[in-house]
C-alpha positions, 0 to 999 in steps of 0.5 A: 500500500502506498502512503498518501501524503496529504500535507507534504509532496513526494519530493518534500518527503524524499528530501527529508528522507535523504537528510535523515539518511545522511545524518545517520551516516548511511549510504543509499545502498545501505538504506536500500538494503534495509527495505529490500529495494534497489539503490536506484529505487531509493534514489527515485524515492529521495528525488520524489519520483517514486512514492514511498510505501508505509512499511518502507517509511516506517522501517527507514525512519527506525533505521535513521533513528527518527520516526515516521511522524517526525518525517511527515509532520508539516511543522517539523524542522529538517536540517542539514548543517554539513554543507555550511561547514564544508564551505569553510576553508580547512574545515571540509574533513571527515571529523568536521562532517561527523561533528556537523551531522551530530549537531544537526541530529541533536538540534532536530531531536530537540525541535521534535521534542518541542513540537511533540510537547507544543512548546517554543524556544524563546530567543533572548538574543542581544543585538549583533555587533559587527567587528569594526576597523581598529583595535580588535582586542579593545572591541572584544573587551568592551563587547564582553563587558557590555554583554555581562552587564546586559545579562545582569552578571556581576564582576565575578566568575561565570559558574555555569556558562552552558546553562547561561547560554542555554537558559538565559540566551536561548542558544541551543548547546550540546556536549558530546564526545568529538574527535580530539582536534575539534573543540566545538562548532557554532551554526545559525539557521533561521528556523532553529536559531543559534546552536553550539556543539562542544567536545565532551572529551575536553577538560571543563575549563577548555569547554567553558572557553569554547562556549565563550569563544563561540559566544563571541562569534554569535555576537559578532558574526552569528550567521557565519558557521565556525569550527574551533580547533584545538591545534589551530592558531587564530589568523583572521580578525574574526578568530582573534576577536572571538579569542579576546572575547572569550578571555574577557567574558570568562575572566573580567579584568577587574575581578581578575586583578582584585583576586590576583592582588589578594592571592599574591599579597606578600609574594615576590613571584607568581607560583603554580599554586597562584595559577591553580587557585585563579584558574579554579576560581574562574572555571578556566584552564591553567593556560587560559588563566596565565594568558589572561594574566599576561594580557592584563600585564599581571605577568610577563609575556612568556610566563606560560611558556616558562611554566611549560619548560619547567614541567608544566602545571600537573593534575597532581599539583592541582589535586594537592592545591585544591584537594579535588581530583580534576578527573572526578570534577571532569566526570561530574561536569560531563554527566551534568552537561551531557544534556543541558537543562532545558533539553533534559526537562523536555526529555523527562516530560516527553517520557512522563507523557509516554510519547517516547520510550527509553530506547526511543529517547536514546536513539533521538538524543544519541545517548546510551540507555544508562545515560537516559536512565540517569536523565529520567531519574526521579521522574516516577517520584514526580508523577506520584507526588503530583497534586492539585496544589502544585499544578501550574496555572494555564 
C-alpha cells in the first residue's frame, strides 16, 4: 500500500528522507538494503519520483533513528548543517562532517521534542555587533563587558556558562564526545536559531572557553558557521576577536586583578599554586588563566611558556592545591552537561507523557540507555507526588 501524503509532496518527503539518511551516516545502498529495494529505487524515492510505501517509511525512519511522524509532520524542522561547514576553508574533513551531522541530529531531536510537547524556544538574543576597523582586542573587551552587564552578571566568575547560554540566551548547546582536534562548532539557521556543539572529551575549563569563544562569534558574526580547533592558531580578525572575547567574558579584568592582588599579597613571584587557585576560581584552564594574566600585564609575556619548560602545571599539583581530583570534577561536569537543562526537562516530560520510550529517547538524543536512565531519574517520584496544589496555572 502506498502512503498518501496529504500535507507534504513526494519530493518534500524524499528530501527529508535523504537528510535523515545522511545524518545517520548511511549510504543509499545501505538504506536500500534495509527495505529490500534497489539503490536506484531509493534514489527515485529521495528525488520524489517514486512514492514511498508505509512499511518502507516506517522501517527507514527506525533505521535513521527518527520516526515516521517526525518525517511527515508539516511543522517539523529538517536540517542539514554539513554543507555550511564544508564551505569553510580547512574545515571540509571527515571529523568536521561527523561533528556537523551530530549537531544537526541533536538540534532536530530537540525541535521534535518541542513540537511533540507544543512548546517554543524563546530567543533572548542581544543585538549583533559587527567587528569594526581598529583595535580588535579593545572591541572584544568592551563587547564582553557590555554583554555581562546586559545579562545582569556581576564582576565575578561565570559558574555555569552552558546553562547561561542555554537558559538565559536561548542558544541551543550540546556536549558530546568529538574527535580530539575539534573543540566545538557554532551554526545559525533561521528556523532553529543559534546552536553550539562542544567536545565532551575536553577538560571543563577548555569547554567553558569554547562556549565563550563561540559566544563571541554569535555576537559578532552569528550567521557565519565556525569550527574551533584545538591545534589551530587564530589568523583572521574574526578568530582573534572571538579569542579576546572569550578571555574577557570568562575572566573580567577587574575581578581578575582584585583576586590576583589578594592571592599574591606578600609574594615576590607568581607560583603554580597562584595559577591553580585563579584558574579554579574562574572555571578556566591553567593556560587560559596565565594568558589572561599576561594580557592584563599581571605577568610577563612568556610566563606560560616558562611554566611549560619547567614541567608544566600537573593534575597532581592541582589535586594537592585544591584537594579535588580534576578527573572526578571532569566526570561530574560531563554527566551534568551531557544534556543541558532545558533539553533534559523536555526529555523527562516527553517520557512522563509516554510519547517516547527509553530506547526511543536514546536513539533521538544519541545517548546510551544508562545515560537516559540517569536523565529520567526521579521522574516516577514526580508523577506520584503530583497534586492539585502544585499544578501550574494555564
